[in-house]
C-alpha positions, -999 to 999 in steps of 0.1 A, spaced: 13 215 -64 29 186 -83 37 192 -119 29 167 -146 48 163 -179 29 154 -210 26 116 -217 49 104 -245 28 73 -250 -3 60 -266 -22 53 -233 -39 20 -230 -64 18 -202 -72 -17 -187 -100 -25 -164 -93 -57 -145 -116 -84 -132 -110 -120 -122 -119 -135 -156 -113 -107 -182 -96 -75 -192 -115 -46 -208 -89 -27 -228 -94 8 -240 -72 17 -270 -78 49 -290 -113 52 -278 -122 16 -286 -127 -14 -263 -110 -48 -267 -119 -77 -243 -94 -105 -236 -93 -132 -209 -73 -125 -177 -49 -154 -182 -16 -159 -200 -32 -167 -233 -55 -137 -233 -27 -113 -222 -3 -126 -249 -32 -121 -274 -34 -85 -263 4 -80 -266 2 -93 -302 -25 -68 -311 -6 -39 -295 26 -48 -313 10 -35 -345 10 1 -331 35 24 -348 40 46 -318 53 38 -282 24 27 -259 19 21 -222 -5 -1 -204 -23 13 -174 -43 -6 -148 -56 0 -113 -41 -15 -82 -65 -44 -77 -45 -69 -58 -43 -104 -73 -62 -96 -105 -33 -74 -117 -4 -95 -108 -3 -117 -140 -7 -87 -163 20 -66 -146 44 -96 -144 41 -106 -180 44 -69 -191 76 -65 -172 90 -98 -186 81 -87 -221 96 -52 -216 63 -35 -222 58 -2 -202 31 -4 -176 18 18 -148 -4 10 -118 -28 39 -109 -47 46 -77 -84 36 -81 -95 64 -58 -76 90 -79 -93 76 -111 -127 79 -95 -120 115 -84 -109 122 -120 -142 107 -133 -163 129 -109 -143 160 -119 -151 151 -156 -188 146 -148 -186 109 -155 -209 93 -129 -218 61 -147 -195 31 -140 -190 0 -162 -159 -20 -170 -157 -4 -205 -162 31 -191 -135 25 -164 -110 13 -190 -116 45 -210 -113 66 -178 -80 49 -169 -66 57 -204 -77 93 -201 -63 97 -166 -29 83 -177 -28 107 -206 -35 136 -183 -13 127 -153 15 106 -169 19 81 -140 52 65 -131 62 33 -148 65 1 -128 101 -11 -126 117 -45 -122 117 -40 -84 80 -48 -85 88 -86 -84 107 -82 -51 80 -60 -37 53 -84 -47 71 -113 -30 76 -93 2 40 -81 2 27 -117 -1 51 -129 26 37 -101 49 1 -109 39 8 -146 48 22 -136 82 -9 -115 89 -31 -145 81 -11 -169 102 -9 -144 131 -47 -140 131 -51 -178 130 -28 -182 159 -47 -156 179 -79 -175 173 -63 -207 184 -50 -191 216 -84 -177 223 -101 -211 218 -80 -226 247 -105 -210 271 -134 -229 255 -122 -264 262 -110 -284 292 -105 -318 275 -67 -326 277 -66 -341 243 -82 -311 226 -60 -287 245 -29 -306 235 -40 -306 198 -46 -268 199 -12 -262 215 4 -283 187 -14 -261 162 -1 -229 179 34 -243 179 32 -252 142 19 -217 134 48 -201 154 72 -220 132 55 -210 99 54 -174 110 91 -176 118 98 -191 84 81 -162 66 98 -137 88 131 -153 78 122 -151 41 115 -114 45 147 -107 64 167 -125 38 150 -107 9 155 -73 25 190 -81 36 200 -89 1 186 -56 -12 210 -28 -3 185 0 -7 157 -17 13 181 -28 40 194 8 44 159 22 46 149 -3 73 180 5 94 174 42 90 138 38 103 150 18 133 171 47 144 140 65 156 131 56 192 100 35 193 104 20 158 114 -16 161 121 -45 137 84 -53 129 74 -17 122 104 -8 101 100 -40 80 63 -34 74 69 2 64 97 -7 40 74 -31 23 41 -12 23 53 24 21 79 28 -6 69 65 -10 84 74 24 111 99 20 96 114 -12 65 132 2 57 164 21 42 165 55 6 166 43 11 139 18 26 114 42 -1 120 68 -28 115 42 -12 83 28 -12 68 63 -48 80 68 -38 102 97 -47 136 81 -78 152 98 -104 158 71 -127 188 75 -165 182 73 -178 217 72 -208 231 53 -220 267 55 -220 278 91 -218 242 104 -184 231 115 -182 193 115 -160 171 136 -126 166 119 -119 129 114 -91 108 100 -100 86 70 -88 66 40 -50 58 38 -33 25 40 -45 4 69 -17 -21 71 12 4 76 -11 25 98 -15 -4 122 23 -9 123 27 28 130 2 28 158 23 1 176 54 22 172 35 53 184 25 34 216 62 27 223 72 63 213 46 77 239 68 61 266 103 61 253 108 88 227 122 119 244 102 145 224 71 125 215 66 113 251 65 149 263 42 159 234 18 130 244 17 141 280 10 177 270 -20 166 248 -34 145 276 -30 173 302 -50 195 278 -79 171 283 -77 152 250 -87 115 250 -59 90 248 -69 78 213 -67 114 200 -33 118 216 -21 85 201 -32 96 166 -13 129 170 18 110 180 14 86 151 11 115 127 42 132 142 61 99 140 50 94 103 64 129 95 97 121 113 101 88 94 95 105 61 119 133 69 146 108 81 145 90 48 144 122 28 175 136 46 192 102 41 186 102 4 201 137 1 234 128 18 
């Protein structure tokens, strides 16, 4: 079980929404706008505190970017906590009601209890890479729709226009891929992690790049943790004498999709995993079940590879 050291900070819990921040400080709530002016107003109020303080917010995508960025630039400690962990904490505490103010208080209490890790300056690079990857996903999906639409037309002018759009999308995707390659190539640690992942048969450039960006925890977890983070850990659904079907759930969908693609390749080309896949299929298991098992094995291998690498 992971051990938690006591928090040395006054914990400030912040519930984020598009337009405002609800801030819990010493049991009281402050509301400010979610823009540069509002956040700077919050910083001014917090500067009056006599003891060290830390901001804590949930990972809420675009709503948290401005707060985290301004906090790091202002050298104010800040942590990003897992929303699911906070909700589990709330249920354990018997807090079932949910409002923005309650959530802010819960985040502060959670941070005081578990002392989450601080966000470092590497967040800026990670955010750029994540947005580049998100943009590639969008452009790739748009390109797929364009290609599918070719079957809906026979007019030469329309077909020519769609092909031009596909060509333009190809170039934009290549541009963002080049940005990612350049960013990772200039970062010694990220580049080393990507090259280490590529050493495993079945893991190519796209998978290794995606995992480096979306799974920074790889190499620091145990087997169960890495399977759960990918959403590949079978969850029991038992009650009394009834044994439910075990199913995978939760986890991060984007890295899981990348891992599935690597697993498909590993089923054919990895010397150990290909044999394991055949054994599962020969035992009568469906192909999808066998693929999930390979993906889980592969996730553990990737985690172990980076863990060993960091120790040498």
